[in-house]
C-alpha positions in Angstrom: -25.5 25.5 -48.4 -24.1 25.2 -45.1 -20.7 24.2 -44.2 -20.3 21.3 -42.6 -17.0 22.7 -40.9 -18.7 23.3 -37.3 -21.2 21.1 -36.5 -17.2 18.6 -37.7 -15.5 21.1 -35.3 -18.3 20.6 -32.3 -18.7 17.0 -32.9 -15.1 16.3 -32.9 -14.0 19.0 -29.5 -17.2 16.6 -27.6 -15.3 13.4 -27.9 -11.6 14.1 -27.6 -13.6 16.4 -24.0 -16.5 13.6 -23.7 -13.3 10.7 -24.5 -10.9 12.7 -22.0 -13.9 12.5 -18.9 -13.9 9.4 -19.4 -10.7 8.3 -19.6 -10.5 10.0 -15.8 -13.8 8.2 -14.4 -12.8 5.0 -15.8 -8.5 5.4 -14.2 -10.2 7.2 -11.7 -12.2 3.9 -10.3 -9.8 1.2 -11.9 -7.2 3.0 -8.9 -9.3 2.5 -6.4 -10.2 -1.4 -7.5 -6.3 -1.9 -7.6 -5.3 -1.0 -4.3 -8.4 -2.2 -2.6 -7.0 -5.3 -4.5 -3.6 -5.6 -3.1 -4.4 -4.2 0.0 -6.7 -7.0 1.1 -3.6 -9.1 1.5 -1.7 -7.3 4.4 -3.3 -8.0 7.4 -2.1 -8.5 10.3 0.0 -10.9 11.3 0.0 -12.0 14.9 0.6 -14.5 17.6 -2.6 -15.6 19.4 -1.4 -15.1 22.4 -1.3 -11.7 21.7 -5.3 -11.3 21.8 -7.8 -11.4 24.9 -10.5 -13.4 24.8 -12.9 -10.6 22.6 -10.0 -10.5 20.0 -8.4 -7.6 20.9 -4.1 -7.5 21.1 -3.1 -6.7 24.4 -0.6 -4.1 24.5 0.3 -4.1 28.2 1.5 -7.3 28.2 3.6 -7.6 24.9 6.8 -7.5 25.4 9.8 -6.4 22.5 13.5 -7.4 23.2 15.6 -6.3 20.5 19.3 -8.4 20.6 21.8 -5.9 18.6 25.4 -8.3 17.0 28.4 -6.4 18.9 31.3 -6.7 16.1 33.8 -5.4 17.6 36.3 -9.1 18.8 37.9 -8.5 22.1 41.5 -10.7 21.8 41.1 -10.7 25.7 37.7 -12.6 26.5 39.6 -15.1 24.2 42.3 -15.3 26.3 40.5 -15.8 29.3 38.6 -19.2 28.7 41.2 -21.0 27.7 
């Protein structure tokens, strides 16, 4: 009479390896689905005047203005206004 130990070890090892591979595939595809879902709402928000008649962005005519705050307070300027 043969012992069942080699069969149990084979099926347990195969089950562990198969479960690992199935888990990796489910995780891989799940990650792709979640990333696609999270990134679909990220669209470029732009004003209509930034596009030409074909819907392409016009990079030549867009002007960016940056206002920097002057945090230094000068008392002389305040005295000149009075």
